[in-house]
SEZA-248395 format. One line per field, with one value per residue (C-alpha): y negated, x negated, z; residue number from 1; residue in one letter. Coordinates in steps of 0.1 Angstrom, whole numbers. Each point is the difference from the previous one (the first is absolute). Example, Ala and Ser with C-alpha at 12.3 -4.5 7.8 and 13.67 -1.06 7.14 Angstrom:
! SEZA-248395
Y	(45 | -34)
X	(-123 | -14)
Z	(78 | -7)
nr	(1 | 2)
rest	(a | s)
END
This chain:
! SEZA-248395
Y	(76 | -12 | -34 | -28 | -33 | -35 | -34 | -10 | 30 | -7 | -37 | 11 | 23 | -27 | -26 | 25 | 10 | -34 | -19 | -34 | -26 | -27 | -30 | 19 | -31 | -25 | -6 | -3 | 31 | 30 | 23 | -24 | 12 | 35 | 6 | -15 | 23 | 30 | -8 | -4 | 32 | 21 | -14 | 9 | 35 | 6 | -12 | -7 | 18 | 35 | -9 | -23 | 26 | 27 | -22 | -1 | 38 | 6 | 31 | 14 | 33 | 10 | 6 | -33 | -2 | -12 | -22 | -22 | 15 | -26 | -6 | 13 | -28 | -5 | -37 | 5 | 10 | 26 | 16 | 12 | 22 | 14 | -26 | 9 | 6 | 17 | -9 | 30 | -5 | -20 | -32 | 5 | 4 | -33 | -18 | 15 | -22 | -32 | 11 | 5 | -35 | -15 | 20 | -12 | -35 | 7 | 13 | -30 | -24 | -12 | 16 | -2 | 21 | -17 | 29 | -7 | -36 | -7 | -29 | -22 | -31 | -10 | -33 | -29 | -32 | -29 | 25 | 25 | 33 | 0 | 32 | 20 | 1 | 24 | 24 | 25 | 32 | 22 | 30 | 32 | 36 | 10 | 24 | -11 | -9 | -1 | -31 | -21 | -25 | -35 | -15 | -32 | -5 | -32 | -21 | -7 | -23 | 8 | -26 | 9 | -16 | 29 | 21 | 31 | 17 | 37 | 11 | 23 | -1 | 4 | 38 | 6 | -29 | 15 | -32 | -19 | 27 | -3 | -38 | 0 | 30 | -9 | 4 | 18 | 30 | 2 | -3 | 3 | 34 | 1 | 28 | 0 | 16 | -18 | 6 | -24 | -7 | -23 | -29 | -4 | -24 | -30 | -24 | -15 | -8 | -22 | -15 | -8 | -15 | -23 | -11 | -10 | 32 | 8 | 34 | 12 | 30 | 11 | 21 | 23 | 31 | 36 | 26 | 38 | 23 | 33 | -7 | 27 | -6 | 9 | 28 | -13 | -38 | -24 | -32 | -6 | 14 | 14 | 13 | 19 | -1 | 30 | -5 | 24 | 17 | -1 | 32 | -4 | -8 | -33 | -6 | -28 | 5 | 14 | 25 | -18 | 4 | -32 | -6 | -14 | -20 | 11 | 30 | 9 | -22 | -22 | -33 | -6 | -32 | 11 | 31 | -21 | -21 | 32 | 13 | -32 | 0 | 34 | -16 | 21 | -5 | 34 | 25 | 36 | 20 | 35 | 21 | 33 | 13 | 4 | -37 | -12 | 21 | -18 | -33 | -14 | -23 | -24 | -35 | -8 | 12 | 21 | 19 | 9 | 15 | 17 | -32 | -21 | 24 | 8 | 37 | 17 | 34 | -14 | -20 | 32 | 18 | -21 | 23 | 30 | -15 | -29 | -26 | 2 | -36 | 8 | 33 | -18 | -25 | 28 | 18 | -29 | -29 | -8 | -7 | 35 | 27 | 35 | 27 | 32 | -9 | -32 | 4 | 2 | -30 | -21 | 10 | -11 | -33 | -8 | 10 | -23 | -31 | 9 | -15 | 30 | -19 | 28 | 23 | 34 | 4 | -34 | 4 | 35 | -13 | -27 | 23 | 27 | -25 | -11 | 36 | 8 | -26 | 20 | 28 | -19 | -19 | -31 | -17 | -30 | -2 | -30 | 16 | 33 | -19 | -19 | 32 | 13 | -33 | 2 | 36 | -13 | -21 | 22 | -19 | 7 | 36 | 7 | -16 | -19 | 19 | 34 | 23 | -8 | 23 | 2 | -15 | 30 | 26 | 22 | 6 | -38 | -1 | -5 | -31 | -32 | -32 | -32 | -30 | -30 | -32 | -36 | -9 | -36 | -7 | -28 | -38 | -10 | -38 | -22 | -30 | -16 | -1 | -11 | 22 | -10 | 12 | -35 | -3 | -26 | -24 | -7 | -24 | 26 | -16 | 21 | -6 | -8 | 28 | 25 | 33 | 32 | 35 | 34 | 6 | -33 | -17 | 25 | 16 | -32 | -31 | 7 | 29 | 17 | 30 | -20 | 19 | 35 | 18 | 25 | 17 | 5 | -38 | -10 | 10 | -14 | -32 | -3 | 6 | -25 | -27 | 4 | -2 | -31 | -18 | 10 | -11 | -33 | -7 | 7 | -23 | -28 | 1)
X	(634 | -24 | -6 | -14 | 7 | 1 | 9 | -37 | -12 | 27 | -11 | -37 | 9 | 22 | -28 | -26 | 23 | 13 | -33 | 16 | -25 | 19 | 5 | 12 | -4 | 11 | 38 | -2 | -22 | 14 | -5 | 11 | 36 | -9 | -20 | 27 | 26 | -24 | -3 | 38 | 7 | -25 | 17 | 34 | -11 | -16 | 31 | 34 | 0 | 8 | 28 | 16 | 0 | 11 | 29 | 10 | 2 | -34 | -19 | -34 | -17 | -19 | -34 | -19 | -21 | -36 | -4 | -29 | -26 | -25 | -35 | -19 | -4 | 21 | 4 | 4 | 29 | 25 | 21 | -19 | 30 | 30 | 27 | 21 | 36 | 24 | 37 | 23 | 21 | -27 | 9 | 38 | 0 | -19 | 24 | 32 | 4 | -7 | 23 | 28 | -4 | 0 | 31 | 18 | -9 | 15 | 32 | 3 | -6 | -34 | -21 | 5 | -21 | -8 | -11 | -15 | -8 | -37 | -15 | -21 | -5 | 0 | 18 | -15 | 20 | -20 | -27 | 24 | 9 | 37 | 6 | -9 | 11 | -5 | 17 | 28 | -10 | 25 | 13 | -22 | 7 | -37 | -11 | -22 | -34 | 8 | -3 | 31 | 12 | -15 | 28 | 13 | 37 | 2 | -18 | 6 | -11 | 4 | -3 | -13 | -17 | -25 | -17 | -20 | -22 | -4 | -9 | -30 | -34 | -15 | -7 | 21 | -16 | -33 | -9 | 3 | -18 | -30 | 2 | -5 | -23 | -31 | -36 | -8 | 21 | -18 | 16 | 38 | 11 | 13 | 24 | 21 | 32 | 27 | 11 | 29 | 31 | -2 | 17 | -30 | -15 | -11 | 25 | 12 | -36 | -3 | 34 | -6 | -34 | 18 | 22 | -32 | -7 | -37 | -13 | -31 | -23 | 13 | -31 | 8 | 19 | 4 | 1 | -3 | -26 | 20 | 28 | 18 | 21 | 36 | 13 | 35 | -3 | 25 | -17 | -24 | -35 | 11 | -27 | 1 | -27 | -16 | -4 | -30 | -14 | -38 | -12 | 2 | -33 | 0 | -19 | -2 | 10 | -35 | 1 | -22 | 11 | 9 | -18 | 13 | 22 | 16 | 17 | 37 | 18 | -29 | -5 | 24 | -16 | -36 | 10 | 18 | -32 | -20 | 24 | -2 | -38 | -1 | 13 | 31 | 36 | 5 | -16 | 4 | 10 | -15 | 18 | 16 | 36 | -5 | -9 | 29 | 25 | -7 | -16 | 18 | 30 | 16 | 12 | 37 | 32 | 9 | -33 | 7 | 36 | -6 | -8 | 25 | 29 | -11 | -2 | -19 | 0 | -15 | -25 | -11 | -4 | -31 | -18 | 2 | 4 | -11 | 27 | 23 | -7 | -38 | 6 | 21 | -27 | -26 | 21 | 15 | -24 | -25 | -28 | -3 | -24 | 1 | -26 | -13 | -37 | -20 | -9 | 37 | 7 | -27 | 13 | 35 | -13 | -19 | 29 | 24 | -21 | -16 | -33 | -21 | -15 | 0 | -30 | 6 | -35 | -1 | 35 | -8 | -33 | 19 | 28 | -24 | -21 | 31 | 11 | -33 | 7 | 30 | -22 | -8 | 23 | -21 | -11 | -16 | 28 | 22 | 32 | -6 | -5 | 32 | 20 | -12 | 9 | 35 | 5 | -8 | 32 | 31 | 21 | -24 | -7 | 38 | 11 | -26 | -34 | -7 | -23 | -35 | -11 | -23 | 15 | -13 | 15 | 22 | 24 | 8 | 7 | 9 | -21 | 18 | -12 | 21 | -6 | 5 | 13 | -2 | 35 | 11 | 18 | -3 | -6 | -20 | 0 | 30 | 20 | -15 | 24 | -1 | 12 | 36 | -3 | 2 | -18 | -28 | -11 | -36 | -5 | 11 | 34 | 33 | 23 | 33 | 26 | -24 | -10 | -17 | -5 | -14 | -25 | 6 | -15 | -29 | 22 | -3 | -22 | -12 | -22 | 5 | -21 | -30 | -21 | 11 | 29 | 0 | 30 | 33 | 2 | 18 | 36 | -6 | -12 | 31 | 22 | -19 | -3 | 36 | 12 | -22 | 13 | 36 | 1 | -18 | 24 | 30 | -12 | -5 | 36)
Z	(855 | 26 | -18 | 22 | -18 | 14 | -14 | 4 | -21 | -26 | -2 | -3 | -29 | -17 | 1 | -12 | -29 | -10 | 0 | 1 | -13 | -18 | 23 | 31 | 21 | -26 | -1 | -38 | -3 | -19 | 30 | 27 | 1 | -11 | 32 | 21 | -16 | 6 | 37 | 3 | -19 | 21 | 32 | -14 | -10 | 34 | 19 | -13 | -34 | 11 | 25 | -26 | -27 | 24 | 10 | -37 | -1 | -17 | 10 | -10 | -9 | 32 | -17 | -6 | -31 | -3 | -31 | -10 | 23 | -10 | -11 | 30 | 26 | 31 | -8 | -37 | -23 | 9 | 28 | 30 | 9 | -19 | -3 | -31 | 10 | -24 | 5 | 5 | -31 | -18 | -19 | -1 | 38 | 4 | -23 | 15 | 31 | -19 | -29 | 25 | 12 | -35 | -10 | 31 | -10 | -35 | 16 | 22 | -28 | 13 | -27 | -38 | -24 | -34 | -21 | -35 | 11 | -9 | 19 | -23 | 22 | 36 | 2 | 21 | 7 | 16 | 10 | 17 | -15 | -6 | -20 | -31 | -36 | -28 | -26 | 2 | -18 | -18 | 20 | 0 | 8 | 1 | 27 | 28 | -11 | -37 | -21 | -3 | -26 | 2 | -21 | 15 | 1 | 22 | 26 | 36 | 29 | 36 | 27 | 35 | 29 | 1 | -26 | 10 | -26 | 4 | -35 | 5 | -16 | -35 | -2 | -31 | -19 | -11 | -18 | 32 | 19 | -24 | 0 | 38 | 2 | 21 | -12 | 33 | -12 | -34 | -34 | 0 | -14 | -35 | 10 | 31 | 11 | 19 | 36 | 1 | -21 | -30 | 18 | 23 | -26 | 20 | -17 | 33 | 10 | -30 | 4 | 37 | -9 | -25 | 29 | 20 | 18 | 6 | -12 | 19 | -2 | -34 | -6 | 30 | -10 | 9 | -27 | 6 | -15 | 2 | -25 | -19 | -31 | 9 | -22 | 8 | 0 | 14 | -13 | -29 | 5 | 33 | 23 | 33 | 25 | 17 | 37 | 4 | 30 | 4 | -17 | -38 | -17 | -19 | -32 | -25 | -37 | -8 | 28 | 25 | 36 | 19 | 32 | 33 | 5 | -33 | 14 | 1 | 25 | 10 | -19 | -29 | -14 | 3 | -19 | -26 | -5 | -4 | -26 | -21 | 4 | -16 | -33 | -1 | 12 | 16 | 24 | 11 | 30 | -1 | 26 | 9 | 2 | 37 | 4 | -22 | 19 | 33 | -9 | -30 | 6 | -25 | 5 | -4 | 16 | -30 | 4 | 36 | 1 | 33 | 18 | -20 | 6 | 36 | -9 | 28 | -17 | -32 | 20 | 18 | -33 | -6 | 25 | -24 | -34 | -22 | 1 | -30 | -13 | 0 | -18 | -26 | -7 | -2 | -26 | -19 | 5 | -27 | 25 | 16 | -12 | 16 | -6 | 16 | -7 | 0 | -37 | -9 | 21 | -17 | -34 | 10 | 14 | -32 | -21 | 19 | -4 | -34 | 9 | 11 | 29 | 26 | -1 | 16 | 14 | 17 | 15 | 12 | 16 | 20 | 11 | 11 | 20 | 18 | 6 | 17 | 26 | 12 | 14 | 31 | 24 | -6 | -32 | -17 | -26 | 10 | -14 | 17 | 33 | -7 | -6 | 34 | 16 | -15 | 13 | 35 | -2 | 7 | -25 | -29 | 10 | 2 | -32 | -21 | 0 | -13 | 19 | -12 | -28 | -30 | -32 | -20 | 24 | -22 | 29 | 1 | -38 | -26 | -6 | -9 | -16 | 1 | -22 | 21 | -16 | 14 | 13 | 3 | 33 | 25 | -2 | 31 | -8 | -7 | 12 | 30 | 29 | 36 | 28 | -6 | -36 | -14 | -34 | 2 | -27 | -11 | 29 | 25 | 8 | -1 | -29 | 16 | -6 | -16 | 17 | -11 | 14 | -10 | -27 | -18 | 31 | 2 | 27 | 20 | -2 | -35 | 10 | 34 | -10 | -12 | -25 | 10 | 16 | 29 | -17 | 17 | 3 | -32 | 10 | 35 | -15 | -21 | 31 | 22 | -26 | -10 | 36 | 7 | -31 | 5 | 36 | -8 | -29 | 21 | 27 | -25 | -13)
nr	(1 | 2 | 3 | 4 | 5 | 6 | 7 | 8 | 9 | 10 | 11 | 12 | 13 | 14 | 15 | 16 | 17 | 18 | 19 | 20 | 21 | 22 | 23 | 24 | 25 | 26 | 27 | 28 | 29 | 30 | 31 | 32 | 33 | 34 | 35 | 36 | 37 | 38 | 39 | 40 | 41 | 42 | 43 | 44 | 45 | 46 | 47 | 48 | 49 | 50 | 51 | 52 | 53 | 54 | 55 | 56 | 57 | 58 | 59 | 60 | 61 | 62 | 63 | 64 | 65 | 66 | 67 | 68 | 69 | 70 | 71 | 72 | 73 | 74 | 75 | 76 | 77 | 78 | 79 | 80 | 81 | 82 | 83 | 84 | 85 | 86 | 87 | 88 | 89 | 90 | 91 | 92 | 93 | 94 | 95 | 96 | 97 | 98 | 99 | 100 | 101 | 102 | 103 | 104 | 105 | 106 | 107 | 108 | 109 | 110 | 111 | 112 | 113 | 114 | 115 | 116 | 117 | 118 | 119 | 120 | 121 | 122 | 123 | 124 | 125 | 126 | 127 | 128 | 129 | 130 | 131 | 132 | 133 | 134 | 135 | 136 | 137 | 138 | 139 | 140 | 141 | 142 | 143 | 144 | 145 | 146 | 147 | 148 | 149 | 150 | 151 | 152 | 153 | 154 | 155 | 156 | 157 | 158 | 159 | 160 | 161 | 162 | 163 | 164 | 165 | 166 | 167 | 168 | 169 | 170 | 171 | 172 | 173 | 174 | 175 | 176 | 177 | 178 | 179 | 180 | 181 | 182 | 183 | 184 | 185 | 186 | 187 | 188 | 189 | 190 | 191 | 192 | 193 | 194 | 195 | 196 | 197 | 198 | 199 | 200 | 201 | 202 | 203 | 204 | 205 | 206 | 207 | 208 | 209 | 210 | 211 | 212 | 213 | 214 | 215 | 216 | 217 | 218 | 219 | 220 | 221 | 222 | 223 | 224 | 225 | 226 | 227 | 228 | 229 | 230 | 231 | 232 | 233 | 234 | 235 | 236 | 237 | 238 | 239 | 240 | 241 | 242 | 243 | 244 | 245 | 246 | 247 | 248 | 249 | 250 | 251 | 252 | 253 | 254 | 255 | 256 | 257 | 258 | 259 | 260 | 261 | 262 | 263 | 264 | 265 | 266 | 267 | 268 | 269 | 270 | 271 | 272 | 273 | 274 | 275 | 276 | 277 | 278 | 279 | 280 | 281 | 282 | 283 | 284 | 285 | 286 | 287 | 288 | 289 | 290 | 291 | 292 | 293 | 294 | 295 | 296 | 297 | 298 | 299 | 300 | 301 | 302 | 303 | 304 | 305 | 306 | 307 | 308 | 309 | 310 | 311 | 312 | 313 | 314 | 315 | 316 | 317 | 318 | 319 | 320 | 321 | 322 | 323 | 324 | 325 | 326 | 327 | 328 | 329 | 330 | 331 | 332 | 333 | 334 | 335 | 336 | 337 | 338 | 339 | 340 | 341 | 342 | 343 | 344 | 345 | 346 | 347 | 348 | 349 | 350 | 351 | 352 | 353 | 354 | 355 | 356 | 357 | 358 | 359 | 360 | 361 | 362 | 363 | 364 | 365 | 366 | 367 | 368 | 369 | 370 | 371 | 372 | 373 | 374 | 375 | 376 | 377 | 378 | 379 | 380 | 381 | 382 | 383 | 384 | 385 | 386 | 387 | 388 | 389 | 390 | 391 | 392 | 393 | 394 | 395 | 396 | 397 | 398 | 399 | 400 | 401 | 402 | 403 | 404 | 405 | 406 | 407 | 408 | 409 | 410 | 411 | 412 | 413 | 414 | 415 | 416 | 417 | 418 | 419 | 420 | 421 | 422 | 423 | 424 | 425 | 426 | 427 | 428 | 429 | 430 | 431 | 432 | 433 | 434 | 435 | 436 | 437 | 438 | 439 | 440 | 441 | 442 | 443 | 444 | 445 | 446 | 447 | 448 | 449 | 450 | 451 | 452 | 453 | 454 | 455 | 456 | 457 | 458 | 459 | 460 | 461 | 462 | 463 | 464 | 465 | 466 | 467 | 468 | 469 | 470 | 471 | 472 | 473 | 474 | 475 | 476 | 477 | 478 | 479 | 480 | 481 | 482 | 483 | 484 | 485 | 486 | 487 | 488 | 489 | 490 | 491 | 492 | 493)
rest	(m | g | i | k | d | t | q | e | l | a | w | q | d | w | l | g | t | a | g | f | d | r | g | v | d | d | p | t | g | q | d | y | w | a | r | k | w | a | e | a | y | v | d | f | a | a | n | e | k | r | s | w | l | y | g | l | g | i | r | w | f | p | i | v | g | w | a | e | r | g | g | g | l | a | d | g | h | g | n | s | v | p | r | f | h | v | t | w | g | t | g | p | a | v | v | e | p | f | e | k | q | v | r | a | g | v | a | s | g | k | v | t | f | k | f | r | h | r | v | d | e | i | v | r | t | n | g | t | v | t | g | v | r | g | a | i | l | e | p | s | t | a | q | r | g | k | a | t | s | r | t | v | v | g | d | f | e | l | n | a | p | v | v | i | v | t | s | g | g | i | g | a | n | h | d | l | v | r | q | n | w | p | a | r | l | g | t | a | p | k | t | m | i | t | g | v | p | a | y | v | d | g | r | m | l | g | i | t | a | s | a | g | g | r | i | v | n | p | d | r | m | w | h | y | t | e | g | l | r | n | y | d | p | i | w | p | n | h | g | i | r | i | l | p | g | p | s | s | m | w | f | d | a | t | g | k | r | f | s | a | p | d | m | p | g | y | d | t | l | h | t | l | g | s | i | t | a | s | g | y | d | y | s | w | f | v | t | t | s | k | i | i | a | k | e | f | a | l | s | g | s | e | q | n | p | d | l | t | n | k | d | i | l | m | l | l | s | r | i | w | q | t | p | e | p | i | e | k | f | r | k | n | g | v | d | f | i | t | a | t | t | l | s | e | l | v | l | g | m | n | k | l | t | g | d | g | l | i | k | l | a | d | l | q | r | q | i | e | a | r | d | r | e | i | d | n | s | y | s | k | d | a | q | v | m | g | i | r | n | a | l | s | y | p | g | d | s | l | s | r | t | a | a | i | h | k | i | l | d | p | s | a | g | p | l | i | a | v | r | l | n | i | l | t | r | k | t | l | g | g | l | q | t | d | l | s | g | r | v | l | d | a | t | g | k | p | i | p | g | l | y | a | a | g | e | v | s | g | f | g | g | g | g | v | h | g | y | r | s | m | e | g | t | f | l | g | g | c | l | f | s | g | r | q | a | g | r | a | a | a | a | a | l)
END
């Protein structure tokens, strides 16, 4: 793909994105261990990560994606180069080598699953964590992602020299999301959809805090601005994220076009703040069928059957047709409006929301102004410049960016409007941990026997990403923090 990346450039981008500013040099500061984890992760990603995963049998789709392109400055937020790697086989392929090891442990008697055992307390004896206790819930036959019975049929206590907390964040608990919502992102939305299953409720954060664990940076979170209501939900209020290419025009609920850096794929949290500042909980893409066919992808293994099933023929079919999952959402999803004319599109948009906020003349004026910028190979329009920049990267021109064209060009139609909902997703703060994954108390000392990894630890240190993410780093953070905690816990036994 011709990408020239270095560890120094990655670290520059990470620091510009994270904005660590909470006691970086103070061992008791909220960002002290977060920054150390960030430096350790970038070193891991630049060196051992690929060979380690390759040795486990994991492979990647050859085209590297360019997510979070940033706010415009070299030392600011975002990725200077494409870095988003998609696993060949998606999530199931990442899980597979680790699942095999766990199942081998079950077969040899080294691993025991305790399904329907709900941890309610981390037990400390003379200051040391010695196990967990909680309730046994009645059996359930509910399908994945569905609510299960909370009826208690017994209790339990398990004793162990080490407890590792890996329970995820708070994304499904909208009350907790709003409670921790930062003022810098505006007023917390009244309406959100949910990007994680219902069990990602933050319970274990509170339980671990009750055992003495320190929670830091709880106001740092990562929610997406391009959420769709899932027409075939797996969990309550289930939302799916559009992973957009750079060409769709983005408007607030009143039909006012966002300015840079609030463009598709550039600066998620800045755009989130602009949406909340508009006074509404949603926004709009106005786009064309030509753009959707090449630029729209959806999050989740179920929404990418070609990549998940390693189906090369289905993958190649993206070249000549809109991917089937996108087409299903266009036909069945409540958030899509399709029309042959702009006037019809505006009628559909206003009918969907029922608020009549979109004015045809104003929307047409803005789209026509953008379209005039296509007549030359240069432009003052930041988004048009961004599209041309994307097309200069072979990966985008091959698979993620449509040939630049006018939105109102009939040959690129029909026109499509997509209502975009705010989608809860990642918790960037969490339990503060040292580089061994040991949970720290309020004084900065490790709690003996207690470890944490993944999102519950802010993906390491209580906030490895700082205020923002570069994307493509969440799964890697889970793998790295899990490996660090697991190795340290094993060494301590």
